[in-house]
C-alpha positions as CSV (number, residue, x, y, z in Angstrom):
1,X,46.0,29.9,-8.3
2,X,43.5,30.9,-5.6
3,X,43.8,32.0,-2.2
4,X,43.4,29.9,0.7
5,X,39.8,30.2,2.0
6,X,38.5,31.5,-1.1
7,X,35.4,30.0,-2.2
8,X,34.5,30.2,-6.1
9,X,31.0,31.2,-7.6
10,X,30.5,27.9,-9.1
11,X,31.2,26.3,-5.7
12,X,28.4,28.4,-4.1
13,X,26.0,27.6,-6.9
14,X,26.4,23.7,-6.2
15,X,26.1,24.5,-2.5
16,X,23.0,26.3,-3.0
17,X,21.7,23.6,-5.6
18,X,22.3,21.1,-3.2
19,X,20.5,22.9,-0.2
20,X,17.4,23.5,-2.7
21,X,17.2,19.8,-3.7
22,X,17.4,18.6,0.2
23,X,14.6,21.3,0.9
24,X,12.5,20.4,-1.8
25,X,12.9,16.9,-0.9
26,X,12.0,17.6,2.6
27,X,8.9,19.4,1.6
28,X,7.7,16.9,-0.7
29,X,8.1,14.2,2.2
30,X,6.2,16.2,4.6
31,X,3.3,16.7,1.9
32,X,3.2,13.2,1.1
33,X,2.9,12.3,4.7
34,X,0.1,14.9,5.4
35,X,-1.7,13.4,2.6
36,X,-1.4,10.0,4.0
37,X,-2.6,11.0,7.3
38,X,-5.7,12.6,5.9
39,X,-6.6,9.3,3.9
40,X,-5.9,7.3,7.1
41,X,-8.1,9.6,9.1
42,X,-11.0,9.5,6.6
43,X,-10.5,5.4,6.4
44,X,-10.7,5.5,10.4
45,X,-13.6,7.6,10.5
46,X,-15.3,5.2,7.9
47,X,-14.4,2.1,9.7
48,X,-15.6,3.4,13.0
49,X,-19.3,4.4,11.4
50,X,-19.2,0.6,9.9
51,X,-18.5,-1.0,13.4
52,X,-21.0,1.5,15.1
53,X,-23.9,0.5,12.7
54,X,-23.2,-3.2,13.1
55,X,-23.9,-2.7,17.0
């Protein structure tokens, strides 16, 4: 029987794995948003050039 308040090694491993997955997902999402932002900025510049050439 385990003592109250005792955390086993396997429990800590699952906790660490859970945090690692969450952080990896967060960084992946931020990377995805940054990449999308760069594409949108490039598209906006292209559209601004096209509009200015029509005038």
